[in-house]
N, C-alpha and C positions, 0 to 999 in steps of 0.2 A: 506245673505248667509244662506242656510238651514243647518240642522244638518249634513246630509251626507257630504256636501261640507266642513264643519268644520272638520269632521273626516279625510277626504281625505287630507286636508291641513296639519293637524297634523301629518299624516303618512309621508308626504313629508319632513316636518321640523324636525321630531324627530327620524324616523327609520334609521337603518344602510343603507349605500349606497348599501349593498348587499341584502336588503330586497325587496320583491315583493310588491310594493304599489298597492292598489286596483285601483288607477287612471290609472295605466299602464297595466291593464289586457288585454289579447288578446281577451277577450270577450266570449260570448256564441254562440253556433251554430245558435240559433234563437234569434236575438236581442230583447230586452225587454225594456220598459220604466224603468227609474231608480226609486229606492225607495227614499222616502223623508228622511228617517233616516239611513237605513242600507247601507253599501257598498256591492259590489257584493259578496265578500267573506263571509260577515255576512249573507247574504241571502242564500248562498249555504249551510252554516252550519245549518241554520234553516230548510231548505228543507230536509236535511239528517236526522236530529233529528225527524222530523215529519213523516218520511217515515215508511211504514210497514216493509220493509227489516231491518231497524235499530232496530225496536222493537222486531223482531223475533230473534235477536242475543242473547237475554236473555235465550233462550231455545235451543241454539246450543252449542255443545261440544267445549271445549278448548283442554283438554288432556284426562281427565277421563270421560268416557261415563256414563251418568245417575248415578253420584255419590250419595251416601246416605247421604251426608252432604251438607248444604247450604254454607259451607265455601270454597268450591273449585271454581276455576275460571270458568266462562262461556265465550263464545265468546264476550258477551257484556261487562263483567267486564274487560276482556283483552283489549277491545277497549278503555274503559275509562282510563285504566292504560297507554296505549300508548299515549292517548291524554294528560294526565297530565305530563308524562315524556317529551314529545315533547315540550309542552308549557314551561316547566322549561328551557330546552335547548334554545328554541327560545327567551325567555325573556332575558336570559343571553347574547345572541348574538344580541339582539335588532332587531329581525325580526318581521314579520307580524303574530301575534298570531291568528287573525281571519282565515287566510289562513291555518295555521297549524291545527287549530281545525277542519276546514271543511274537510281537507284531512284525519286527524286521525279518525274522527267519521265515515267517509265513506269507509275506506280502506278495511274492511272485510265484507261488506254487501253481497258480492257474494260467501261467504263461504258456503259449503254444510253442511247438517247434518252430525254428527259424525266426524267432523274435517277432517283431511287429508285423512283418509281412505275412506270417501265418495268421496273426490276429486279424489283419485286414481281409484276408480271404474268407475266414469264418464270419466276419462281420458282414461281408457282402452276401454270403450264401444263406445266412440265417435270417428269416423274416423278422425275428425279434432283435437282431443285431447281436454283437459279441464284443464284450470288453473284458480285458484280462483281469482287472481288479474285481469285477463281479464274478468272474469265473473262479478266481482264487477263493472267494467266499463259498462258491458251490462245491469246489473240491474239498474244502474244510468241513462243510456241513452235509454233503451228500455222497461224495465219491470215495473219500478215504474211509477206512474202517478202524474202529477202536474196539477191541474185544470182539464181541459177537454182534455188534451193531454198526450201521453205516453212520459216518460223521464222527468228528473228533470231539464234539460237544464242548467247544471252547467257550470261554467267557465272552460276554457281550462287548467288553472293552477291547479285546483282541480282534474280534470280528469287525467292530466299528473301525479300528485303526487300519485293518487290511483293506476294507472297502474304500476308505478315503485317502489312500496313499498316493493316488495317481492324480496328475494335473497340477497346474500352477495357480488356478483361481482360488480365491478365498472362500467361495461358496462351497457348502458341503464339507466343511472342515471336520476333522475328527473331534469327538467329544472330550477326549483327554489331551493334555499337552504332550504326553508320551506318544500318542497317535499322530499328533501334528508334527512332531519331530521326524517321524519316519518319512513323511512326505518331503520334507526338506533334505533329509539325509539321502533319499533316493535320487533327487535332482543333483545334489552335490556329487554323489558317487558316479552317476552315469555320464554327466557332462564332462567331468574332469578325467575320469578313467577312459572314456571313449576317445577323448583327445589323445591320451597316452597311447592307446592301442592304434589309433590312426597314424600317429607319428612313427610308431614301431613298424607299421606296415609300409611306410614310405610314401603315404598319400598326402601328408602334410608335414610342414616343419613348424617349429615354435614361432618363427618369424612370420608365418602366414596368418596367425591369429590376429584379429583386428586390435590395434593398439588401444582404441577407445574402451575396449572391455578389459584387456589385460593390464592396462595402466591402473585400473581400479582393483582387479582381482589378484594380479601378480603375473610374473613372466616365467613361472615354472609350475609343474604339477603340485609340488609341495607348498609353494607360496599361495597358490589359489585355494588349496584345501584349507590351509591355515586361516586365510582371510575369511572364507565362507563360514567356517566353524566358529571363529572368534566373533564375527559379526552377529551371527544368530544367538550366540551365548550372551553377548552384550545387550542385544535387544530383549532377550528373555529375562535378564536380570531386572529389568525395569517393569516387569508385569506384576499384576496383583489381581486378586479375586474381584469379581464384579460385585455390585451392591446386594444382589440376591445370592451371592456365592457362586455365580457361574464362572467357568474357566475362560480366561482371556484368549485372544488370538495371537499366535506367534507369527513373526514375520522377520524378513531381512530388513536392514535399512534400505531406503529407496535407492541410493546409488548402487549398492551391491545387488539388489534385486534386478535393477535395470541392466547391469553388466552381465549377470548370469543368464537372464532371459535372452539378451542379445547374443551371447556366446552360444546358447542353445539353438537359436534361430540360424546362426552361422553354420553350425554343425549339420542341421537338417538340410540346408542348401548344398553344402560342399561335400558332405560325407554320406549321411543316411539316404539321401535321394540322389547322390552323385553317381557318375558313370560306373565306377568300379563296383560299388555296393549294389547299384540298381540292376546290373546284369545278374548278379547272384540272387538278388531278391526275386527277379522275374522267374528264374529257374525254380527256386524254392516255392514260389507261389503256384507255379504250374503243378508241382508235385502235390501240394496240399489240396489244390482244387481238384486234381484228378482223383485223389483218395476220397475226398468228400463225395464226389459224384458216384464213384464206384460203390461205396458203402451205403449210399442212399438207395442205389438200385439193388444191392445185395446185403441187406442188414443181417442176413443169416450167417455171413462170413465173419461177423464181429464176435468177440468173446461173449459168453452168456450174460454177464452182468450188463453190458451195453445193449445187448438185444432186449433185455428186460426194460431198460430205460426207454428204448425206442417204442416199445409197446405201451408203456405207461404214460410217457411224456411226449411222445412224437418222435418220428424217425430222425428229423433234423437234430433234435436235442441229443439223442443217443449217439449219432455220428459225431457231433461236435465234441461231446464228452470223450469219446474214444480218441479222436485225432488230437485234441488239445493236450491230452496226457502223454502223447508220444514224445520221445526224444528225437533229435535230428536224425541220429543214426538209424533208429528203428523206422522212422518215416521213409527214409531213403531205401532201406532194405525191403520194406513192404512194396514200395513203388517198383523196385527192380523185380521182385518176385512176381508181381502181377503183370508186368509188361515185357520182361526179357524172355525170348524163346528158350526152351530147354529141350535137350535131346530126349527122345523117347527110347533110345537105345541104352541099355544098362551097361 
């Protein structure tokens, strides 16, 4: 028995009946020979980590655009926090940590520069709209390269988890419990850590948070994280397979769900769309909108790969793919290069 088969047998013997064992995967769009050591989910995780889209997350905004301190979250540190929270929950529920990690690390690779304001610009400019979770899938299936082909050729379970990581509604939930956990870990991470960054920026104090939510969740970052993780684990421990073997739906308890969604709504009102963030968002949106218009008029100025997409799939699609992959810094540098006057004297 080789190492991979030993791992697969261990999953079958030791993981929860609710877990997605790698031996039961729905597979890849393009079948591949198996690895001698790694399961399919381990290989998916490794492909994501080695991708350019994953590396670029370190220079993409989480909340605060181009902060003057290294201590604020970026899209990459957010991704790592989601991964760690999700694995804690998954270990407690005895689920497949390799699948959890693959989905967690991949879930935001389709995010635009300047966080959700970049997404909003592309959504307004594209006739078919633009959603970062759908774009993450596109990045993984069409934009990134693996070997001599486009697309990382990930398993269906990973792609499904990435597609369904966004939003609070129960509709469209991931097919695996591992994928469902990512949706909750994403909300736990960004709500609590965005509060932490906002307090660090001096825009809020802990006492400004509504008591009706913090009395339920806790009055510190650590307490709230503990409450949310423990609540989800306790709810998950009571789940079982349906009569036809279908996976159950994971959820918070109602009081915790209401407190988290209330705190999230508070953040949207006071921070995400507040005066300080809004000024930066308007500037960033202007830059993204300018670049979209420019490359729509001048697709020949884009790299060859994106020019080919513009020809094959439409100019809007090619421009959106190019811009959505940019880091904040590259986006700003391009804007300056296209708009700032330069001396003709050597």
